[in-house]
C-alpha positions in Angstrom: 14.9 25.8 -19.1 12.3 27.6 -21.1 13.7 26.0 -24.3 13.4 22.5 -22.7 9.8 23.2 -21.6 8.9 24.5 -25.0 10.5 21.4 -26.6 8.5 19.0 -24.3 5.3 20.8 -24.8 5.8 20.8 -28.6 6.3 17.1 -29.0 3.8 15.1 -30.9 3.3 11.6 -32.2 5.4 8.7 -30.9 8.0 11.1 -29.4 5.3 12.5 -27.1 4.1 9.0 -26.2 7.7 7.9 -25.4 8.3 10.9 -23.2 4.9 10.3 -21.4 5.9 6.7 -20.8 9.4 7.7 -19.5 7.8 10.4 -17.3 5.6 7.8 -15.7 8.5 5.5 -15.1 10.5 8.3 -13.5 7.5 9.2 -11.2 7.5 5.7 -9.9 11.0 6.2 -8.6 9.3 8.4 -5.9 8.1 5.2 -4.2 10.2 2.8 -1.9 13.0 1.8 -2.0 14.4 4.8 -4.1 12.3 7.5 -2.4 13.3 10.0 -5.2 10.3 12.1 -4.0 10.7 15.1 -6.4 10.4 12.8 -9.5 6.7 12.1 -8.8 5.4 15.7 -9.2 8.0 16.4 -11.9 6.8 13.4 -13.9 3.2 14.6 -13.6 4.3 18.1 -14.8 5.8 16.6 -17.9 2.5 14.8 -18.6 0.5 18.0 -18.2 2.9 19.8 -20.5 2.3 17.1 -23.2 -1.4 17.7 -22.8 -1.1 21.3 -23.7 -2.4 21.0 -27.3 -3.9 17.6 -27.0 -7.5 16.7 -27.9 -9.4 14.6 -25.3 -8.6 11.4 -27.2 -4.9 12.2 -27.6 -4.9 13.0 -23.9 -6.4 9.7 -23.1 -3.6 8.1 -25.1 -0.9 10.1 -23.5 -2.3 9.4 -20.0 -2.3 5.7 -20.8 1.4 5.8 -21.8 2.3 7.7 -18.6 0.3 5.1 -16.6 1.8 2.1 -18.3 5.4 3.4 -17.7 4.4 4.3 -14.0 3.0 0.9 -13.2 5.5 -1.1 -15.2 8.4 0.5 -13.2 6.5 0.4 -9.9 5.1 -3.2 -10.2 7.7 -5.1 -12.2 8.3 -7.3 -9.2 5.0 -9.0 -9.6 6.7 -11.2 -12.3 9.1 -12.7 -9.7 6.2 -14.7 -8.2 6.0 -16.7 -11.4 9.6 -17.9 -11.0 9.0 -19.7 -7.7 7.6 -22.7 -9.8 9.2 -21.6 -13.1 8.4 -24.9 -14.9 4.7 -24.3 -14.4 4.3 -20.5 -14.5 7.3 -18.8 -16.1 5.5 -18.6 -19.5 3.0 -16.1 -17.8 5.7 -13.5 -16.8 5.4 -11.4 -19.9 1.5 -11.3 -19.6 1.6 -10.5 -15.9 4.4 -7.9 -16.0 2.9 -6.0 -19.0 -0.8 -6.9 -18.6 -1.3 -5.5 -15.1 0.3 -2.1 -15.9 -1.7 -2.0 -19.1 -5.0 -2.5 -17.2 -4.1 -0.1 -14.4 -2.9 2.6 -16.8 -6.6 3.1 -17.7 -7.0 5.2 -14.6 -4.3 7.8 -15.4 -5.6 7.8 -19.0 -9.2 8.7 -17.8 -7.7 11.4 -15.5 -5.8 12.9 -18.4 -8.6 12.7 -21.0 -11.3 14.0 -18.6 -9.3 17.1 -17.5 -8.6 18.1 -21.1 -12.3 17.5 -22.0 -13.5 19.6 -19.0 -10.9 22.4 -19.2 -9.9 23.0 -22.8 -7.1 25.4 -22.2 -4.0 24.7 -19.9 -3.6 26.6 -16.7 -4.4 26.4 -13.0 -8.0 25.4 -13.6 -6.9 22.4 -15.5 -4.3 21.6 -12.8 -7.1 21.6 -10.2 -9.3 19.5 -12.4 -6.5 17.0 -13.0 -5.7 16.6 -9.3 -9.3 16.1 -8.5 -9.8 13.5 -11.3 -6.5 11.7 -10.4 -7.6 11.3 -6.8 -11.1 10.1 -7.6 -9.7 7.5 -10.0 -7.2 6.4 -7.4 -10.2 5.8 -5.1 -11.9 3.9 -8.0 -8.7 1.8 -8.5 -8.9 0.8 -4.8 -12.5 -0.4 -5.2 -13.1 -1.6 -8.8 -13.3 -5.4 -9.2 -11.2 -6.6 -6.3 -9.4 -3.3 -5.9 -5.6 -2.6 -6.0 -4.6 0.6 -4.3 -0.8 -0.2 -4.5 1.5 2.8 -4.9 -1.1 5.5 -4.4 0.6 8.8 -5.3 0.5 10.0 -1.6 2.8 7.0 -0.7 5.8 9.0 -2.0 5.7 11.0 1.3 6.5 8.1 3.6 10.2 9.1 4.1 9.1 12.6 5.3 7.7 11.9 8.7 6.4 15.5 9.3 4.4 15.7 6.0 3.2 12.1 6.5 1.2 13.2 9.6 -1.3 14.8 7.3 -2.6 11.3 6.6 -4.0 11.4 10.0 -6.3 14.2 8.9 -7.2 13.3 5.3 -5.6 9.9 4.6 -3.5 8.7 1.6 -5.9 10.1 -0.9 -5.5 13.7 0.5 -1.7 13.4 0.1 -2.4 12.1 -3.5 -4.4 15.1 -4.3 -1.9 17.6 -3.0 0.9 15.8 -4.9 -1.0 15.6 -8.1 -1.9 19.3 -7.8 1.8 20.2 -7.1 2.9 18.6 -10.4 0.0 20.0 -12.4 0.4 23.5 -10.9 4.2 23.4 -12.0 3.1 22.6 -15.5 0.5 25.4 -15.5 3.1 27.9 -14.3 5.5 26.8 -17.1 3.0 27.9 -19.8 4.6 30.6 -22.1 3.8 34.1 -21.0 3.6 37.4 -22.9 7.1 38.3 -21.8 10.0 36.3 -20.4 9.6 38.1 -17.0 6.0 37.2 -16.9 6.9 33.5 -17.6 9.6 33.5 -14.9 7.2 35.0 -12.3 4.5 32.4 -13.0 7.1 29.6 -12.9 8.3 30.8 -9.5 4.7 31.0 -8.4 3.9 27.5 -9.6 6.9 26.1 -7.6 6.3 28.1 -4.5 2.6 27.4 -4.1 2.9 23.6 -3.6 6.2 24.0 -1.7 4.6 26.5 0.6 1.6 24.2 1.1 3.8 21.1 1.9 5.9 23.3 4.2 2.8 24.3 6.2 1.8 20.6 6.4 5.4 19.8 7.6 5.2 22.4 10.3 1.8 21.1 11.5 3.1 17.6 11.2 6.2 18.4 13.3 4.0 19.9 16.0 2.0 16.6 16.0 5.1 14.6 16.3 6.1 16.7 19.4 3.0 15.7 21.3 4.0 14.0 24.7 3.8 10.2 24.5 0.9 8.5 26.3 1.9 6.8 29.5 0.6 3.3 29.2 2.0 1.0 32.0 2.0 -2.7 31.8 2.4 -2.8 28.0 2.7 -6.4 26.5 6.1 -7.5 25.3 6.4 -8.5 21.7 8.5 -11.2 20.0 8.2 -10.8 16.3 9.6 -13.8 14.4 11.1 -13.5 10.9 12.2 -17.0 9.9 13.4 -16.1 6.4 12.2 -19.2 4.6 12.6 -19.2 0.7 9.3 -19.6 -1.0 10.7 -22.5 -3.2 11.5 -24.4 0.1 8.5 -23.5 2.2 6.3 -26.5 1.3 9.1 -29.1 0.8 8.2 -32.1 2.9 11.8 -32.9 3.7 12.2 -29.4 5.2 8.9 -29.0 7.0 10.2 -30.1 10.4 13.4 -28.1 10.0 11.4 -24.9 9.3 9.1 -25.6 12.4 12.2 -26.2 14.6 13.6 -22.8 13.4 10.3 -21.0 14.3 10.5 -22.6 17.8 14.0 -21.6 18.3 13.3 -17.9 17.4 10.3 -17.9 19.6 11.9 -18.8 23.0 11.3 -16.4 25.8 14.3 -14.0 26.4 16.4 -14.8 29.4 15.1 -13.3 32.6 11.8 -12.3 31.0 9.1 -11.6 33.5 6.3 -9.2 34.1 4.0 -8.1 31.3 2.4 -10.7 29.1 4.3 -11.7 25.9 2.9 -11.8 22.4 4.7 -14.0 20.0 4.0 -13.2 16.4 4.6 -15.5 13.4 4.2 -14.4 9.8 1.6 -15.5 7.2 1.4 -19.2 6.6 4.5 -19.5 8.9 4.5 -23.3 8.8 3.2 -26.0 6.6 1.3 -27.5 9.6 -2.4 -26.7 10.0 -2.1 -25.2 13.5 -5.8 -24.5 13.9 -6.6 -28.1 13.3 -3.4 -29.7 14.9 -3.8 -30.3 18.6 -0.4 -32.0 19.0 1.4 -29.0 17.5 -0.5 -26.6 19.6 0.4 -28.4 22.7 4.0 -28.2 21.7 3.7 -24.5 21.0 2.2 -24.1 24.5 5.5 -24.9 26.0 7.0 -21.6 24.6 4.4 -19.5 26.5 4.1 -18.2 30.0 0.7 -18.3 31.8 -0.5 -15.0 30.3 1.4 -15.2 26.9 -0.2 -15.7 23.5 1.1 -16.9 20.1 -0.4 -15.3 17.0 0.5 -17.3 14.0 -0.4 -17.3 10.3 -1.5 -20.6 9.2 -3.6 -22.4 6.6 -6.8 -23.8 8.1 -9.2 -26.4 6.8 -12.8 -26.8 7.6 -14.7 -30.0 8.3 -15.7 -32.1 5.3 -19.4 -32.6 5.6 -19.9 -34.4 2.3 -18.7 -31.5 0.2 -15.2 -30.4 -0.7 -13.0 -29.4 2.2 -12.6 -25.6 2.5 -9.3 -23.9 3.2 -8.7 -20.4 4.7 -5.6 -18.2 5.0 -5.9 -17.6 8.7 -4.4 -16.1 11.9 -4.7 -18.3 14.9 -4.2 -17.2 18.5 -2.9 -19.9 20.9 -2.7 -19.6 24.7 -0.5 -21.3 27.3 -2.8 -24.4 27.3 -2.5 -24.9 23.6 -6.0 -23.8 23.0 -7.3 -21.7 20.2 -8.7 -18.5 21.8 -9.2 -16.3 18.7 -9.3 -16.9 15.0 -9.3 -14.6 11.9 -9.7 -15.6 8.3 -8.4 -13.5 5.5 -11.3 -12.0 3.5 -9.6 -10.0 0.8 -7.9 -12.7 -1.2 -5.4 -12.2 -4.0 -6.8 -13.1 -7.4 -4.7 -15.6 -9.2 -2.6 -16.0 -6.1 -5.1 -17.4 -3.6 -8.0 -18.2 -5.9 -8.5 -18.4 -9.6 -11.3 -16.2 -10.9 -13.5 -17.8 -13.6 -11.8 -21.1 -12.7 -13.9 -23.4 -15.1 -12.8 -21.3 -18.1 -9.3 -20.4 -17.2 -8.4 -23.9 -16.3 -9.1 -24.8 -19.9 -6.2 -22.5 -20.8 -3.9 -24.3 -18.3 -4.0 -21.6 -15.6 -4.1 -22.2 -11.9 -3.5 -20.1 -8.7 0.2 -19.5 -7.6 -0.3 -20.6 -4.0 0.3 -24.3 -3.1 -2.6 -26.6 -3.8 -5.2 -26.7 -6.4 -8.2 -25.8 -4.2 -9.1 -22.1 -3.9 -8.9 -20.4 -0.6 -12.3 -19.5 0.9 -13.2 -15.9 1.8 -13.3 -14.9 5.5 -16.4 -12.9 6.8 -14.7 -9.5 6.7 -12.6 -7.0 8.8 -13.0 -7.3 12.6 -11.1 -6.8 15.8 -10.1 -9.8 18.0 -10.7 -9.6 21.7 -7.6 -11.2 23.3 -7.8 -12.5 26.9 -6.3 -10.0 29.2 -4.8 -8.0 26.4 -5.6 -5.1 24.1 -7.9 -5.8 21.1 -6.2 -6.1 17.8 -7.3 -5.8 14.1 -5.5 -8.5 12.1 -4.6 -7.8 8.4 -3.2 -10.6 6.4 -0.8 -9.9 3.5 -2.1 -7.2 1.2 -5.2 -6.4 3.2 -3.1 -3.7 4.8 -2.9 -1.7 1.6 -6.7 -0.9 1.6 -7.2 2.3 3.7 -10.9 1.8 3.9 -10.7 -1.7 5.5 -8.5 -0.7 8.4 -10.4 0.1 11.5 -13.7 -1.1 9.7 -14.3 -3.8 12.4 -14.5 -1.4 15.4 -11.6 0.6 16.8 -8.9 -1.8 18.2 -5.9 -0.7 20.3 -3.3 -1.9 17.8 -2.9 -3.3 14.3 -1.2 -6.6 13.3 -0.2 -7.5 9.8 1.3 -10.8 8.9 2.6 -11.4 5.4 4.8 -13.5 3.2 6.7 -11.4 0.7 9.2 -14.2 0.0 7.5 -14.5 -3.5 9.2 -11.1 -4.5 12.8 -11.7 -3.4 14.9 -8.5 -2.9 12.7 -6.4 -5.3 11.1 -3.1 -4.4 7.8 -4.9 -3.6 8.5 -5.8 0.1 9.8 -2.3 0.8 6.7 -0.7 -0.7 4.5 -3.1 1.3 6.2 -2.0 4.5 5.7 1.7 3.8 2.0 1.2 3.2 1.7 -0.4 6.5 3.4 2.6 8.1 0.8 4.8 6.5 -2.0 2.9 7.9 -0.6 3.4 11.4 -0.5 7.2 10.9 -4.1 7.3 9.5 -5.5 5.4 12.4 -3.2 6.7 15.2 -2.6 3.1 16.2 0.6 1.1 16.6 1.2 -1.6 14.0 3.2 -4.8 14.3 4.4 -6.4 11.1 5.7 -10.0 10.9 7.0 -10.9 7.4 8.5 -14.3 6.5 11.6 -12.8 4.7 11.1 -9.2 5.8 10.6 -6.4 6.3 9.3 -7.0 9.9 8.9 -4.1 12.2 7.2 -2.5 15.2 5.7 0.9 14.3 4.3 3.6 16.5 1.1 5.5 16.1 2.8 8.4 14.3 4.4 5.9 11.8 7.7 6.0 13.5 9.7 2.8 13.1 10.6 1.6 16.6 12.3 -1.6 15.5 12.8 -3.5 12.2 14.5 -6.4 10.7 16.1 -6.1 7.2 15.0 -8.0 4.2 16.2 -11.7 3.8 17.4 -11.9 7.4 16.4 -14.6 9.9 15.9 -13.1 13.3 13.4 -11.7 15.9 12.4 -8.4 17.4 11.9 -8.0 21.1 10.0 -4.8 21.9 7.2 -3.5 24.0 3.8 -2.9 22.2 3.6 0.9 21.7 0.5 2.6 23.0 -2.2 4.0 20.7 -3.1 7.7 20.7 -5.7 8.7 23.2 -8.2 9.9 20.7 -9.0 8.5 17.3 -7.6 10.6 14.4 -9.9 12.6 12.1 -9.3 10.0 9.3 -10.2 7.2 11.7 -13.5 8.9 12.6 -14.6 10.2 9.2 -12.6 8.0 6.7 -12.2 9.4 3.2 -14.2 12.5 3.8 -11.9 14.5 1.5 -13.4 12.6 -1.5 -16.6 14.6 -0.9 -14.8 17.8 -1.9 -13.6 16.4 -5.3 -16.8 17.0 -7.1 -17.1 20.7 -6.0 -13.4 21.2 -6.9 -13.9 19.6 -10.3 -17.0 21.8 -10.9 -15.2 24.9 -9.9 -12.2 24.1 -12.1 -14.4 23.4 -15.1 -16.4 26.6 -14.6 -13.3 28.7 -14.3 -11.6 27.0 -17.2 -14.5 27.4 -19.6 -15.1 30.9 -18.4 -11.5 31.7 -19.2 -11.8 30.2 -22.6 -15.0 32.1 -23.4 -13.6 35.4 -22.3 -10.1 34.8 -23.7 -8.2 35.2 -20.4 -4.5 34.7 -20.6 -4.1 33.4 -17.1 -6.3 31.8 -14.4 
């Protein structure tokens, strides 16, 4: 093993760049659906070994190669959206599939370059600096421009329910920090020692330190999972509908009524249903009809509902034309048993190039347009908020990728449950829909709230406040879920109360790592 480590640490030029790119791609295998969790810290360890003799500029380059491989392997599925209307958009696939990873790779590049600049010599101080820098830059990735916190490093822990509970205390960014430190500490421990025994002892220490830390988190998380459930009588019943309509067929005029009939059929009340109110949930833009504006369709839908039942459906909504161009929103409409709209939410975090075209006057000259149907951009909703439902618990809706933003969940006042509706049909059977589902689970853990997910082609599910999957429908399957709405935790989690508080500790950690690393360099220490 020492020979392999020495070989990796001694690479230079294009060979080092290729290994960094491969390590980044391997680290992406830690995410859904592969869940090859150990590859995430191991990939980072390889990157840190490659930085052993690197200058800050070379570290920047190696970090970019790692990031490019990481995001190329993790986000390849973005290109599938351009195949829905291949005659119009297929020519953009090479630019989307390579351009997005190339842009996002800037963040790992900055983390690598900054840690080498701040801590000139490899060791545990550099490992700490790297983990702090990586986490800070993940936060920046979630906020810069429109933000894109997809596949944060902490997401690799979603298959380990016990460790995942740590998100209730310090969120996805806390898990990212610990995972980055685990990989970097392993690389620091693999540094050559004065003797073989010295090297072996430090390698064992570098492996045991993060393993012990995650074992403690697992024990604490296991105790949290054993908390007795909250008795919450009279919980609403759920009917979560997954129509499984192919994106290429979704807006075909000759199929619109057939799609609507399928939604109605899947939404019928179960035989002998009585008692608690029923919530019927349809996915994002479930039908081509403008339900918020279509009184006739709403009256038809009212026939599905009992006196206290509600239908929450994703729909396109248009505003009144008062002499200006008509506005369109990607909305969630709540319809009662009279066919009236009793609550409405408009998506506020829109997908660039999907739901609107940035810099439209200039990009249209290049022949570009948004992917979603229609040439008019969607309008932005007012922001996150909870909906008060008549006679039912308040809910925070999240449409499509709004659920991937940790800082926006719970931002509109604490609800009793979360609802996310989405249409992942754009991405077929790729890893994208699975990753999207796991991020929704993480939001449930962070907030201590149940989450209901309705997805056009899957994965739909009902998730408890500890992230436990109570019911789910597989990808590319038409069907429905009938379940009771899980109760929330009695008290808000630490993360729900304080948000990304752990980020406040990154600057002191960075400063400590820099001070220790430079002091070590000045005094010629052999270990730190």
